GUNUDREN-733758 format. One record per atom (N, C-alpha, C, O): residue in three letters; z, y negated, x. Coordinates in steps of 0.001 Angstrom, whole numbers, plus 500000, padded with zeros to 6 digits. Atoms other than C-alpha are relative to their C-alpha. Layout:
% residues N
AlaZYX...
//
This chain:
% residues 202
Phe500451498623500089Phe394364344291438697Phe499025500133498846Phe499256499573497774Gly500883499715501108Gly391426345437436634Gly498572499569500165Gly497811499620499198Arg501397500393499838Arg388192344183438159Arg499092501201499788Arg499351502292500295Arg500935498905500297Arg385304346265436909Arg499254500418501273Arg498725499564501985Pro500799499550498857Pro383712348446439617Pro498536499623499806Pro498083499430498677Arg501413500374500082Arg380098347591440443Arg499221501002499153Arg498369500606498357Asp500661498961500787Asp378938350918438967Asp501060500842499305Asp502151501045499837Gly499089499115500699Gly380582353130436393Gly500947499235499092Gly500936498005499053Pro499090500622500963Pro383269352498433783Pro501135499261500685Pro501434499501501855Ala498824500695499482Ala386207350166434247Ala501156500987500123Ala501128502074499546Glu498845499133499852Glu389518351628435270Glu500766500087498690Glu500861499106497952Ser499181499829501191Ser391647353058432484Ser501369499368500236Ser501723499030501365Ser498650500545499880Ser395129351728431760Ser500872500877500896Ser501715500364501632Ala499215499109499153Ala396590354806433449Ala499725499717501475Ala500649499700502288Ala500344500316498608Ala394701353985436663Ala500571498641500396Ala501051498467501516Leu499412501316499718Leu395806350344436417Leu501506500123500230Leu502048499529501162Asn498558499788499825Asn399426351454435966Asn500303500562501383Asn501221500100502060Asn499778499389498683Asn399179353622439083Asn499821498986501118Asn500598498963502072Arg500231501016498967Arg397745350755441117Arg501136498978500034Arg501591498588501109Ile498910500975500070Ile400427348325439903Ile501274500570500622Ile501919499916501441Leu498754499397499530Leu403303350720440602Leu499932500310501491Leu500927500153502198Thr500161499755498556Thr401924351710444019Thr500176498698500767Thr500844498665501800Trp499883501305499343Trp401616348030444937Trp501455499537500022Trp501942499057501046Leu498592500403500057Leu405173347307443770Leu500851500832500955Leu501736500305501629Asp499218499106499134Asp406533350336445644Asp499798499684501477Asp500676499960502294Gln500287500301498594Gln404904349149448875Gln500465498617500426Gln500415498283501609Arg499557501358499662Arg406264345600448682Arg501327500047500749Arg502226500813500403Ser498728500135499291Ser408966344682451170Ser500676498678499649Ser501881498524499849Ser499464501310500353Ser409409341095449943Ser500843500080498735Ser500550500865497834Lys499156500092501188Lys412131340278447430Lys499658498753499173Lys500346498442498201Ser500380501216500714Ser410350337108446278Ser499466500350498606Ser499016501472498376Pro500561499751501342Pro409307336748442619Pro498520500356500102Pro497828499926501025Thr501399499606499989Thr405958338280441783Thr499393499803498622Thr500086499861497606Phe500735500221501244Phe403327337632439143Phe498839500977499976Phe498032501007500906Ile501056498988500101Ile401018340415437970Ile499227499794498707Ile499817499618497641Val500870499997501179Val398068340236435598Val499168501275500064Val498508501543501068Ala500805498780500073Ala396463343507434529Ala499068499888498809Ala499522499677497684Leu501002500102501054Leu393232343431432515Leu499427501380499716Leu498632501902500499Ser500495498681500384Ser392563346713430741Ser498785499845499101Ser498742498957498249Glu501191500033500847Glu389188347376429182Glu499977501172499020Glu498948501462498410Asp499953498855500909Asp390360350364427148Asp499697499625498558Asp499187500448497797Leu500226500432501385Leu390139348324423939Leu498736499166499849Leu498556498483498841Leu501298500651500111Leu386711346892424668Leu498957501060499668Leu498900502114500302Glu501042499076500410Glu383806348585422926Glu499123500331501217Glu498715499398501909Pro500019498841500889Pro382598351336423557Pro501237500893500029Pro501122502072499697Phe498742499269500135Phe386250352468423825Phe499959501382500651Phe500046502403499969Gly500117498728499296Gly385959355141426488Gly501315500520500550Gly501364500949501703Thr498696499563499502Thr389652356074426745Thr500063501517500137Thr499501502244499318Pro499936498555499773Pro390464359509428145Pro500940500710499025Pro501863500109498476Gly499142499175500862Gly392003362328426110Gly501191500512500768Gly501241500346501986Pro500029499743501449Pro394143363722424760Pro500374498786499147Pro499978498707497985Asp499591501160500803Asp395685360400423669Asp498808499195499526Asp498825498663498416Gly501187500770500364Gly392269358725423654Gly499137500663498949Gly498149500083498500Ser500726499284501062Ser391044361320421141Ser500939500333498843Ser500676501251498065His498953499677500964His394116361229418914His499502499981498556His499953500791497746Phe500457500150501382Phe392247360159415748Phe498528500363499811Phe497966500134498740Ile501436499710500107Ile388721361370416472Ile499688501323500673Ile500253501652501716Ser500422498730499415Ser387078364720417121Ser498913499748501038Ser498276498694501038Asp501081500133499008Asp384706365300420029Asp498647499873499309Asp497775499130499761Glu501272500042500732Glu381915365867417501Glu499738498602499437Glu498630498079499562Glu500175501336500572Glu382491362530415750Glu499779498965501100Glu498986498038500936Arg500176500920498869Arg382795360737419100Arg498567500051500513Arg497953499006500728Gln501362499856499501Gln379455362139420314Gln498989499424499016Gln498015498785499416Trp500889500554501022Trp377795361243417011Trp500005498475500073Trp498949497845500031Tyr499899501456499918Tyr379090357671417275Tyr499218499474501201Tyr498463498511501070Tyr500692500464498793Tyr377787357298420850Tyr498481500128499877Tyr497745499285500389Gln501439499845500199Gln374353358640419844Gln499439498885499119Gln498384498321499408Val500443501080500884Val374074356135416995Val500067498668500741Val499152497852500642Arg499839501248499236Arg375380353340419236Arg498835499815500980Arg498307498712501123Lys501116500073499039Lys372706354157421842Lys498713499567499304Lys497939498784499854Lys501198500393500749Lys369996353838419194Lys500082498530499582Lys499087497808499628Leu499823501409500367Leu371445350527418004Leu499716499086501187Leu499066498051501042Met500209500809498804Met371440349193421553Met498527499935500372Met498058498913500872Ala501430499970499682Ala367796350254421999Ala499209499116499040Ala498175498560499409Met500697500833501003Met366798348411418801Met500030498530500382Met499048497809500207Arg499810501414499716Arg368152345092419989Arg500836499861501259Arg502061499960501191Pro499218500101498758Pro369151344628423625Pro501082498931499882Pro500883497884499266Gly498866500922500072Gly372497342925424032Gly501231500736499542Gly501209501960499411Pro498755499340500394Pro376048343598422932Pro499914500594498600Pro499075500194497793Leu499990499362501312Leu376841345780419947Leu500351498997498903Leu500171499296497723Ser499641500994501001Ser378043342609418209Ser498800499588499148Ser498968498912498133Leu501187500294500798Leu374465342296416956Leu499753501039498918Leu498888500839498065Ala500273498923500949Ala374684345519414936Ala500425499615498593Ala501487499025498390Thr499715500296501401Thr374548345182411155Thr499760501247499158Thr499213502242499632Ala500244498895500926Ala374485347457408126Ala498498500229499814Ala498065501366499625Asp501459499854500112Asp370723346754407881Asp499438500819501157Asp498541501642500967Asp500446499213498846Asp370256348127411409Asp500275501487499771Asp499438502333500084Leu499634498604500245Leu372058351318410394Leu499097500613498930Leu498702501775499032Arg500915499500501039Arg369920351651407270Arg498640500352500598Arg498035501359500231Arg501292499705499352Arg366790351457409445Arg500060501313500785Arg499057502012500928Leu499827498738499269Leu368215354353411465Leu500352501164499081Leu500564502287499538Lys499610499004500996Lys369018356224408221Lys501405500544500281Lys501664501741500157Val498594499657499734Val372725356197409150Val500859499311498953Val500708498115498701Asp499092500557500999Asp375379355701406507Asp500991499062500685Asp501694499460501614Ser499130500984499341Ser377291352521407381Ser501473500349499828Ser502293500011500682Gly498618499566500198Gly380491353978405912Gly500421501043501030Gly501529500995501565Asp499703498978498981Asp380300356993408232Asp500138499361501387Asp501020499722502166Phe499936500666498699Phe379612354733411209Phe501282499185500125Phe501927499204501173Ala498769500795499978Ala382503352403410289Ala501218500901500194Ala502141500547500928Arg498871499073499867Arg384858355396409960Arg500116500501501442Arg501212500544502001Ala499970499536498607Ala383868356740413396Ala500431498876500937Ala501198499097501873Tyr499648501180499211Tyr384156353239414863Tyr501516499785499970Tyr502152499609501009Arg498551500203500142Arg387695352840413462Arg500789501123500657Arg501798500869501316Asn499273498875499403Asn388759356331414542Asn500009499914501525Asn501016500212502166Leu500085500143498551Leu387558355695418084Leu500876498843500475Leu501562498951501491Tyr499192501166499655Tyr389213352255418154Tyr501488500309499872Tyr502282499949500742Asp498595499638500183Asp392479353599416749Asp500483500944501102Asp501632500862501534Ser499640499113498888Ser392449356317419412Ser500213499203501275Ser501130499487502047Ala499829500863498820Ala391983353656422088Ala501297499202499900Ala501984499011500903Leu498732500691500210Leu394888351698420572Leu501183500920500308Leu502138500530500981Tyr498926499017499777Tyr397057354817420599Tyr500178500258501487Tyr501298500258501999Tyr499954499752498556Tyr396163355545424221Tyr500608498804500740Tyr501468498973501604Thr499517501200499325Thr396800351940425288Thr501486499785499748Thr502231499423500659Asp498583500132500330Asp400135351816423460Asp500853500958500839Asp501923500587501320Arg499260499016499192Arg401246354984425275Arg500061499557501463Arg501077499760502128Gln500022500441498612Gln400211353500428628Gln500914498794500226Gln501537498673501281Ile499060501126499894Ile402145350278427969Ile501429500525500030Ile502253500046500810Ala498663499399500012Ala405209352394427134Ala500313500672501340Ala501440500599501831Thr499816499358498696Thr404705354358430360Thr500301498968501080Thr501206499158501894Leu499771501055499016Leu404474351180432428Leu501390499398499832Leu502083499151500819Arg498673500537500257Arg407601349803430764Arg501080500927500548Arg502016500469501204Ala499008499034499530Ala409550353001431515Ala500048500052501525Ala501126500148502112Glu500039499964498535Glu408392353025435145Glu500604498729500596Glu501300498795501610Leu499391501247499517Leu409349349363435615Leu501521500064499827Leu502270499594500682Asp498563499856500252Asp412747350150434086Asp500648500912501039Asp501725500608501552Ser499425499051499036Ser413312353128436396Ser500079499413501406Ser500884499869502218Arg499987500649498689Arg412587350894439408Arg500902498755500025Arg501026498098501059Gly499100501137500054Gly415014348194438244Gly499346498660499749Gly499991497622499895Tyr500709501264500240Tyr412369345592437374Tyr500161499505498563Tyr500194498298498322Trp500126500368501406Trp412505345648433586Trp501039498981499549Trp500699498035498839Ser498921500860500506Ser415856343939433018Ser499828498540500405Ser500430497656499794Arg500189501386499568Arg414681340829434877Arg498535499565499950Arg498155498552500538Ala501432500309500076Ala410977340861434043Ala499656499295498696Ala500214499600497642Leu500645500541501185Leu409066338673431645Leu498694500774499862Leu497830500716500737Phe501113499071500197Phe406515341093430211Phe499262499592498741Phe499857499543497664Ala500794500433501155Ala403702339961427913Ala498783500898499823Ala498129501274500796Val501203499235500339Val400990341959426161Val499243499200498947Val499779498895497882Val500846500735500947Val398146340088424467Val498606500617500011Val498241501363500920Ser501379499535500101Ser394615340842423352Ser499066498803500009Ser499460497695499642Thr500965501095499944Thr391498338771423830Thr499363499714498641Thr499043498565498337Arg500695500171501273Arg389981339352420379Arg500120501277499190Arg500601502301499675Gly500042498835500864Gly389607341710417449Gly498583500538499887Gly497716500226500703Glu501306499368500213Glu386665343693416100Glu499662499993498517Glu500537500184497672Glu500513499784501354Glu384559343684412953Glu499522501449499927Glu498798501919500805Met500377498592500133Met384117347241411691Met499321500256498663Met499647501194497936Gly500784499840501210Gly381693346780408851Gly500566499312498773Gly499984499404497692Glu499386500633501166Glu384017344759406606Glu499056499005499334Glu499063498873498110Arg500938501000500538Arg381340342076406173Arg498569500340500377Arg497721499457500506Gly501353499543499710Gly378297344157407015Gly499605499912501460Gly498431500072501794Ala500315500104498575Ala378555343713410780Ala501033500775500810Ala502139501053500346Phe499141499223499107Phe380053345602413702Phe500081499316501359Phe499070498868501900Gly499819500575498680Gly381512344267416918Gly500791498707499937Gly501785498614499216His499262501262499900His382606340721417705His499055498911500517His497939499188500955Gly500743501083499383Gly381392337327418776Gly499200499133499056Gly498501498223499500Phe500792500813500912Phe379887335911415606Phe500778499558498774Phe500343498628498094Phe499194500400501148Phe382608335693412912Phe501317499397500460Phe501798499690501555Leu498684500573499735Leu385823333668412787Leu501006500445498943Leu501952499722498632Tyr499032499430500931Tyr387587335881410251Tyr501198500536500776Tyr501130500750501986Asp498771499530499349Asp391126337102410946Asp499785501279500803Asp500378501450501868Ser500209498728499297Ser389856340552411947Ser499425499802501393Ser499570500672502252Ser500574500277498682Ser388054338938414893Ser500903499163500889Ser500910499336502108Ile499289500965499157Ile390436336222416021Ile501522500107499976Ile502179499553500857Arg498546499842499991Arg394000337185415017Arg500343501237500808Arg499934502346500465Val499710498908499077Val395382339321417819Val501505500111500207Val502236499149499974Pro498565499837499750Pro398792340770418715Pro500431499284501270Pro499658499137502216Ala499380500580498804Ala401073339041421180Ala501460500439500004Ala502204500145499067Val498620499530499864Val404318340646422365Val500523499500501332Val499916499741502375Val499377500514498778Val406590338935424885Val501411500550500067Val502186500408499121Ser498668499443499802Ser409669340671426271Ser500639499335501219Ser500010499210502269Phe499254500610498898Phe412305338972428440Phe501482500346499826Phe502273499503499401Pro498630499532500253Pro415534341040428347Pro501085499117500602Pro502188499052500059Ala498978500820499356Ala417355338655430705Ala500463498859499097Ala501619498443499170Lys499634501131500863Lys417289335872428086Lys499928500329498514Lys500594499691497698Ile500160499628501409Ile416258337560424845Ile500270501498499893Ile499336502298499948Pro499647498585499932Pro418158340865424653Pro499507500840498826Pro499302502045498973Arg500445499244501173Arg417025341831421131Arg498658499466499510Arg498358498287499697Pro501296500463500512Pro413580341686419505Pro500172498893498967Pro501044498961498101Val500014501110500956Val412898338456417620Val498569499842499493Val497693499424500250Pro501369500193500504Pro409845338433415337Pro499679498518499869Pro500470497735499343Phe500469501379500073Phe407892335213415618Phe498810500011499062Phe497721500446499437Leu500985499777501053Leu405920334974412416Leu498954498898499870Leu498038499003499054Lys500988501070500075Lys404017331749413010Lys498759500370500809Lys498827501154501756Ile501233499800499244Ile400415331741414185Ile500020499071501211Ile500307497881501087Trp500094500826498789Trp400039330532417760Trp498782500441500780Trp498236501518500541Asp501198499720499214Asp397205330433420244Asp500419500558501361Asp501444500157501913Thr499649499415498707Thr397190332489423426Thr500009498962501122Thr500524499233502206Val499965501044498977Val396668329221425324Val501445499561500277Val501719499003501340Val498604500402499777Val400431328621424893Val500787501045500787Val501968500846501070Leu499274498954499273Leu401300331820426760Leu500508499497501349Leu501646499778501725Met499559500477498688Met401420330103430146Met501172499019499891Met502195499245500538Pro498845500897500076Pro403648327143429172Pro501250500664499427Pro502364500326499828Thr498838499277500534Thr405894329470427134Thr500665500829501097Thr501890500846501214Ser499459499189498905Ser406292331792430122Ser500727499131501016Ser501825499471501457Leu499365500897499035Leu407048328913432471Leu501315499446499450Leu502294499321500186Tyr498779500505500627Tyr409607327524430004Tyr501118501047500070Tyr502248500732500442Leu498998498941499972Leu411401330883429738Leu500508500263501412Leu501675500605501605Leu499624499763498615Leu411399331223433528Leu500614498764500674Leu500985498794501847Glu499437501255499502Glu412672327645433917Glu499227499458501213Glu499792498965502189Ile500901500545498973Ile409685326682436032Ile499361498753499399Ile498827498822498292Pro500582501244500564Pro408503323047435565Pro498529500173499639Pro497770500813500367Leu501407499957500402Leu405237322691433678Leu499177499113500916Leu499562497968501152Pro500838500853499131Pro402464321431435985Pro499296498914499186Pro498553498108499745
//
């Protein structure tokens, strides 16, 4: 679930949740199922719907951010990961103000996404899936928000860009939360999942 439509924005997490739950409700098979949902709510330009998607940012600040972003994109075609504090200076935009709007918009997208994950969890629980489901939430990457004079991603290997959250829930075998404080790579998600499900590693 989650392929980007040919035109227009990607589906929000709420739309993905609806598609997942509708699909599950229509299944007649009792066989195990594997679902991958790719949400783009946390990918810049963070277009999550309100009110949760505007939890930390006003409409005025959001519009200002999008106007500045549009000018940045016109200066240098390509992803926003090319934007720097020098670019903002050329536009006579304070990099601190831009970083604050960037963070507020991102935090709002995080808040919205967190609420949608909680909604999906509750719906899976109400349908009897949760107690026997292995449920994982991971992110692809982080974002630079002006900490080193740049905005976006794709060029730095600092923690803010590459250290991402990973939460794995499996109530059938791990009834209580266990913090795993070591650094691991998302490439181990598949073998870890197979191990927990007692499926032989290919």
